[in-house]
C-alpha positions as CSV (number, residue, x, y, z in Angstrom):
1,M,-14.4,-41.7,68.8
2,N,-13.4,-38.6,70.6
3,I,-10.7,-36.7,68.7
4,A,-9.2,-35.3,71.9
5,A,-8.9,-38.8,73.4
6,M,-7.2,-40.0,70.2
7,A,-4.7,-37.1,70.5
8,V,-3.9,-37.9,74.1
9,V,-3.3,-41.5,73.3
10,T,-1.1,-40.5,70.4
11,L,1.0,-38.2,72.6
12,L,1.3,-41.0,75.2
13,I,2.6,-43.4,72.6
14,F,5.0,-40.9,71.2
15,A,6.3,-40.1,74.6
16,E,6.8,-43.8,75.5
17,K,8.7,-44.4,72.3
18,T,10.9,-41.3,72.2
19,L,11.7,-40.2,75.7
20,P,14.4,-41.9,77.8
21,S,11.8,-42.5,80.6
22,G,9.4,-44.1,78.2
23,E,8.9,-47.3,80.3
24,R,8.0,-45.3,83.3
25,I,5.6,-43.2,81.3
26,A,4.0,-46.4,79.9
27,K,3.5,-47.8,83.4
28,L,2.1,-44.5,84.9
29,S,-0.3,-43.9,82.0
30,G,-1.4,-47.6,82.1
31,V,-2.3,-47.3,85.8
32,A,-4.0,-43.9,85.2
33,L,-6.1,-45.3,82.4
34,L,-7.1,-48.4,84.5
35,L,-8.1,-46.1,87.4
36,Y,-10.1,-43.9,85.0
37,G,-11.8,-47.0,83.6
38,A,-12.8,-48.1,87.1
39,A,-14.0,-44.6,88.0
40,V,-16.2,-44.6,84.9
41,L,-17.8,-47.9,86.0
42,V,-18.8,-46.3,89.2
43,F,-19.4,-42.7,88.0
44,P,-20.4,-42.7,84.3
45,Q,-20.6,-38.9,84.5
46,A,-16.8,-38.9,84.3
47,L,-17.1,-39.7,80.6
48,P,-16.8,-36.6,78.4
49,T,-19.7,-37.8,76.2
50,F,-22.1,-38.7,79.1
51,Q,-25.7,-37.9,78.5
52,P,-28.3,-38.5,81.3
53,M,-31.2,-40.8,80.5
54,E,-33.6,-37.9,80.6
55,A,-31.7,-36.2,77.7
56,M,-32.1,-39.2,75.5
57,V,-35.5,-39.0,73.7
58,M,-36.6,-41.7,71.3
59,D,-39.1,-40.5,68.6
């Protein structure tokens, strides 16, 4: 798993639980993550770990 992604999710959860506007943060982050997931389905290059098929060499 990507350490940076884990840190972002941790910060989102922390913000949701501690800030007064936590419910709003939860909804906005949920929508943003759903949109990102849909974008990755269409454009896999949006993944930080994306490798083109030409770069994957099987020995």
